[in-house]
N, C-alpha and C positions, 0 to 999 in steps of 0.2 A: 723494897729497900730504898729505891730511888725516891719514892713518894715520901718516905719518912725523912730523908735527907732534905728534900725540898721544903717540907713542912717546917722542919727545925730552922732552916735558913730564913724562911719567911717570918718566923717568930722573932728572930734576931734583927732582921732588916726593917720590919714594920715600925718599931719605935723610932728608929733612926729617920725613916721617911716622915713620920709625924712631926718629929722635932724640926726637921728641915722645912716642912711646910709651914709650921708655926712661925719659925724664924723669918721665912720669906714674907709671910703675911704681915708680921709685925714690922718688918723693914719697909714694906710698901706703905703701910699705915703711917709710920713715922715720917716717911718722905712726903706723903700727901699733906700732913700737918705742917711740915716746914714750908712747902709750896704755898699752902693756904695763908700762912702767916706772912710770908713774903709779899704775896699779892695784896693782902689786906693792908699791910704797912704802906705799900706804895700807893694804893688807892686812897687811903685816908690822908696821906701826905699831900696828894693832889687836891683833895677836897678842902683841906685846911688852908693850904697856901693860896688857894683861889677864892677863899671865903664863900664856898658853896654851902648854903645853909639849908639844904634839903637832905633828908636821910636816904642814904644808899648803902647797899651791902655788896660785898665782893665774894664770889663763889668760884671755887676751883672744882672742876669735874674732869675725871680722867677719861670719860667716854661721852661722846656727843649723842644726844638723844635723837631718835629717828625722826620725830616730829619736833622741829625746832621753831620756836616763836621768838622773834626779835625781842630780847629782854629789855632793851632801852626804851622801847615804845610801849610796852605793856605794864611794866613795873620797874621800880628803881632797884633792880637787881642786876649787877654786872657779872656775867658769867664768862669765865675764860677756861677753855677746854684744853686738854692735853695736846690735842692736834695744833692748837694755836701756840702753846708754850714751846713746842718744838722749833718754832721760828724765832724764838727770843734767846739771846745769849748774854743779856745784861739787864740790870734794873732799868736802864734808860729805855730799852726796847719794850719791856713790860709796861713801863709808864706810857709809852707811845700808844700802845693798844688801849690801856685803861683810860687815858686822857680823852681819846676819841669817843669811847663809849660813854664816858661821863658827860661829855658835851652833848651827845645825842639824847641821852636820858634826861639831862637837865632842861634842854630845849623843848623836849616833848611834854614836859610838865609845866612849861611857862605859859603865862597868859590866862585868858578866860576859860571857864568850864574845866578847870584843872588841867589845862593843856590840850584839851580835845582839838581845838582849832589848830594849835601848833603841830600836833601829831598829824593832822590831816594835810597841812601844808607840806610837811616833810615827805609824806607819801606821794603827794602830787608833783613835787619837784625834786626828785631824788638826786639828780646830777648837781643841781645848784647847792643843795644842802650837803652833799658829799664833800665838795670843795670848802664849804663854810666850816664844816666840822674838822677838816684837816687843818685849816688855819687856826681855828680856835684851840685845837689840841696842842699846836705849837706854843701858843700863849700859855696854856695851862702848864705845859712841861717846863718852860722857862721860869715861870713864877714859882714852881716847886723845886727848882734847882737841877732839872734834868736837861740833858743835851738834846735839842730838838732834831738834830741830824739823825737821831735814832729812829725817828718816824719815817725818814726816807729809807733807811736800811731795813726796817721791819716790813714796810709795805713792799719794797723791792723783793724781799725774800718770800713773802706770803701771798702776794696777789699776782696771779699770772696775767700775761698780756693777751688781750683779745685782738682780733683783726680789725674790727670796727666798733664804734660805739653809737652809731646813728640810731639804731633801733634798740639799744640796750638801756637799761635803767641806771647804768653806772658809766662813769667816764673811763677812758682808757687809763690803765695804770701809769703809763708814761706821762700822760697829761696831768694826772694828779701829782706825780712827783715833781713835774716842772713847776707847777703852781706853788707847791710847798717850798721848793728851792728858792723861787723868786721871793716868797714871803719872808723866808729867813734872811735872804740876801738884803732885802729892803729894810726889815724891821730889826733883825738881830744879826748884823754883819759880824759881830765879835766871834760868833761860832764858826764862821768861814775863815776869818782872819787868823784864828787860833784853832785850826781844824784838827781835832783829835781823831778824826776818822780817815785821814789820808792813807793810812796803812791798812785800813779795813778792806778786805777783799770784796765784800758786798758793795761798799761805797765806791770803790774803784770801778766796779762794773757799772754802777749807776752813772758815773762820770763818762764812761766809755759809751754807754747806750743813750746818753742824753746830750750828745755833742750838738746836734741840730737844734734842739730846744733851747740849749744854753746860748747858742748863737743868736737866736731870736730874742732872748733876754738882753744880750749885749746890744743888739740893734735898737731895742726899745729904750734902753738906758741912754745910748748915744744921741738918739733923736729927741729925747725928753718927752716921748709920747705917754699919754695917760690911758691909752686904750689897752684893753686886755690883749696879750700876745696870743697869736693863733698857734698854740702848742698842739703837737700831734702825739 
């Protein structure tokens, strides 16, 4: 008797479960389409505003592949994963990520042999080009109407701080942020004078954790020095 009752219950429940599964799948699919459109719109706005006349596409993937090849150096396909999207809370921060990838991809295709030489130079001097792409991304964002301070908040949230960078292929995150801040301070002071991020928790922590580096910037400005500040 119990088996019959269970069987009848399953007959009633199964259609409901199927409907729920279909609705969930459809909801996820619709959400992915909306995210893809948002990313593409921001990406093409950056390309158009900066007169970048090379063809690129923007791809959203909800799962990062096990074997990941740097898309900007291999083909003009900018991939943004769900893991990265979790660190964005505005179009400005999405633009920050995409602007940097666009810079890297465009530079890797510039010059002779369809960019082979440029790609090699990027690989041989990663720290130098890391700072170069950060600054160029600021330019790209401003030209497209995005707030460049979002590059600071995005990197602050998404890039952990290492102990040292002497033997690393990447600069310390704090050093990158200091150079970005100096670049905005020098070239686009409007965004600091009319700072929309003062109440942003991430930006506030950047200010707290960058006190010493910003002191070095102030000393550089007061002295009129043209030398690069020794940020840490």
